[in-house]
N, C-alpha and C positions, 0 to 999 in steps of 0.2 A: 429755179433761179440761182445762178451761180454768184459767187463773190464779185467777179468781174462784171456781171450784169448789174449788180447793185451799185457798184462804184461808178459805172457808166451813167446810171440813172441819177445818182446824186450829183455827178458832175454837170449833167445837163440841167438839172432842176435847181441848182445852187443851194443844196443843203448838204449836210454831212452825216456820215454813219459813225456811230460811236464804237470804239473798242474799249471794253470794260474788263480789267484783269480780275482773276479769281484764284484762290488757293484753298478754298474750303467749300463744302457743299452748300451751306447756307448762302454764301456769297454768290455761287452759281445760280441757285434758285432765285435769289433776290433780283439778279440781273435779268433772268428770263421772265420772271413775273412782270417786271417793268416793261420789258420789250413786248410782251403779249398785250398788256394793258394799253400801251401806247401804239400798238399795231405798227411796229417798226422792225426792220431787220437789225441784227446785232452781231458784232464781232466779239468773241470771247478770247481774251488774251491770257497767255501764260508765259512768264519769263522763264528763263532756264532754272532759276531758283524755285519758282512756283511749280514748274512742271516736274522738277526732280523730287519736290516734297510729296506731291500727289501721285506722280508716276505717269509717263506718257500713255501707256496702255490704259490705265484706269481713267485718265482724263478723257480719252477718245471714247471709251465705253460709256462714261457718264453723259457725254454730250450726245452720242447717238441715241441713248435711251431717252434723253430729254427732248430730242426732236420728235419723238412719238407723242409727247404730251403737249408741247408748245407749238402752235400753229403759225409761227413767224419764221422767216429765214434765219438760220443760225450758222455762223461760221467760226472756225477755230484757227487762231493765229499764234505761232511761236514768236514770242516778243524778245528783241535784243539778244539774239544768239550769235556767238562768235565761233562756235564749234561746228565745223562742216559735218562731222560724223554725227553729231547730235541732231543737226538739222535734217539729215537724211532719215534718221530714226523717226522724227516727228512726221515727216512726209509719209513714211511707210506705214505709220500708225493712223493716218487718215487726216491730218491737219489740212485745212483748206489753203493756208497761206503760212509763209515763214518770213521772218525779218532777219536778214543777215546784217549784223552791225559791225562793219568794218571801219568805222569811224576812227579807231585808234591806230590804223595802218596807214602806211603811205598810200597815196592815191593809186599808184601802180599796183601794189599788192591788193588793195581793195577791189580794184577792177578785176584783177586775176581771179580772186576767190568768189567774187560776186558772180562772175560768168560761170563758174563751176556749179554754184548753187542754182542759178537760172537754168542751166542745161539739165540738171537732174530733176528740178521741180517742174519745169514746163512739160517734160515728157510725161509727167503724171498729172497734168492739169492743175498744178498748184501755183498760186501767185507768189511773187517774190518782192519783198520790200527791201530797198537799199538805204544806206546812210553814209554820208561822206563827212559830216561835221557833227561832232558830239554836242548835244545841248548841255552837257555838263561843263563844257568849256565856254569861253567868252566869244569864240570865233563864230561868224555867221556864214551861212551858205553863199557861196558865190554863184550867181545865175549862170555864168559861163561854165563853171565846173560842174554844176548840176546837169547842164545840157550834155556836156561831153560824157559824163558818167552814165547817164540814161542811154545815150546812143551807143556806147561801147559795151554795156552790160546787158541791155534789154530788160532791165528790171521793170516790174509793173507799177510799183509805187516808190516814192522817194520820201524819206523822213528828212524834213528840212529844219535848219536852225535859224529861227527869225526872232529870237528873244525870249522864248519860253524856257523853262527848266523843270527837271524832275522835282516832285515835292510841291509843297504849298509855297510857291514863290509869289507872294502877294504883289510885289512891285514890277512884275513882268510888264514889259512894254514891247509889243510886237512891232516889228519893222515891216509896215505894210508896203512901202515902196519896193523893198527887196522881194517881197512875195509877188508883187505885180510883175516884176522882171523875170523871176523864176517861172511864173505861170506862162509868160510869153515865150520862154525858151524851150519848154517841154510840155508834152501832152500826158506825161505820166501822172498817176493819181498822187496828189500831194498830201502828206501826213503831218499833223502837228502833235509832237510828243509833249509831255508836260502840260497837259490841258488843265490839270488840277490847279486851281488858284488863279488862272487867267480870267479876267473879268468877262461877264457875259457879253458886254458890248464889243469888246475886242474879238471874242470868239465869232460873233455874228458877222462882223466886218471881214475877218479872215476867211470865212466861208464864202462871202460874196466875191472875194477876190481870188478864190481858187483852192482853198483847203477842202479836201474831200473826206478825210478821215481824221478823227480826233481821239487820242488815247487818254483815258482816265483810269487812275489807279489809286493815288494817295488819298483822294477824297472818300473813296470806297473803304479803304483800310481804316480811316479815321472814323467813319460812321460805324463800321464793324467793331472797333475797339472801344469806343465810347459807350455804345449801347451794350456791349458785352460786360464791360467793367460795372456799369450801372445795375445791370441785371444780376450780377454775381454778388452784389451787396445784400440782395434779398435772402430769405431763408430757403427759397427753392433750390433743390439739388438735381432735379430731373432735366437733363439736357433738352429733351423734347418740349419742355415748358419754357426753357430760357431762350433757346436759339431762334424760335419764330420771331421774336422781337428784333433780334439782330438781322435776320433775313428781311424783315420789313423795313429796317433802317436803310439797308443797302438798296432795296427796291425804290424807296422814296428818293434817294440820292441820284439813282440812274434815271428816274422819271424827270427829275428836275433838269438833268443835263440834256436828255433827249428833247425836251421842249425848247431849249436853246439851240440845239443843232438843227431842229426843224423850223426854227423861227416862229414858234407858237407864242 
C-alpha cells in the first residue's frame, strides 16, 4: 500500500491518518509500537531541524529496518522544508513524501518553487504537500487561493490554515465553514498542522468535513520531556533502564490520538 492509497482510503472513509514527528529512537519506537497496537498506518515526520539532528541517511535506514519489525504501513515525510536542495536529498534518501513550506513567499514564488518540487518528486513516486498560509500567522487560507494553488502546482496535499497553531494552543477555534469551502474547491488531501492542543471534538468534526491528515509533535515532545525528567530524578543511570519509560509515554500519547482520528 502506498501513501497515496492510504490517503485515498481515509478520504473515502472519513477518518484521518496521523503524522507523528520524531528526533530520537525512543520516540520512533513509541510511535511505531502504538501504530502496530492500534493496527493503523502511520506517517513519521521529521522537520528540517529534526532530520539534521539525526541525519537523513540515518533516519531512512532506521525506518527501513523498522519496517521489517512492524507489520503496519509506515511512511516518512519531510516536514516544513523551505530548501529545495534539501528536499531533493530527502527524496533521494527514500522519503515517501515531502512538505514544501512556501508560505513565507509571495504566491507567485510559492507556485514557482512548488512546481519544481512536484516535478522532481512525482518522477520518483513521492508525494508533495504544499502550504500557502502559515499557521504561525493570523491569516486563514482562502478557498479560492487554495483551489488555484493546487491546480497550478499539482501538489498532492495542502496544509491549510483554519485556526490551529504550532504548539499547545489551547484556545484554538477551527473555522469549519472555511474548511467546508476549501473541501468543495479541491480534491487535494487536506492537512491540519498544529494538531496538538486542538480539542478532540474539533478534531473529529474537522475530519468529517474533509481533513485527511493531522500532524502531532508538541504533545509527543512534552510526553518525552516530562517522563524523562521524572525518570532522571531516580538513582538509575543506565539509559536502557530509563528510556523504555519514555518510549511508553510516547506510545500512549500516540494511541490516544489515533483513537480520536479513527473516531473510536
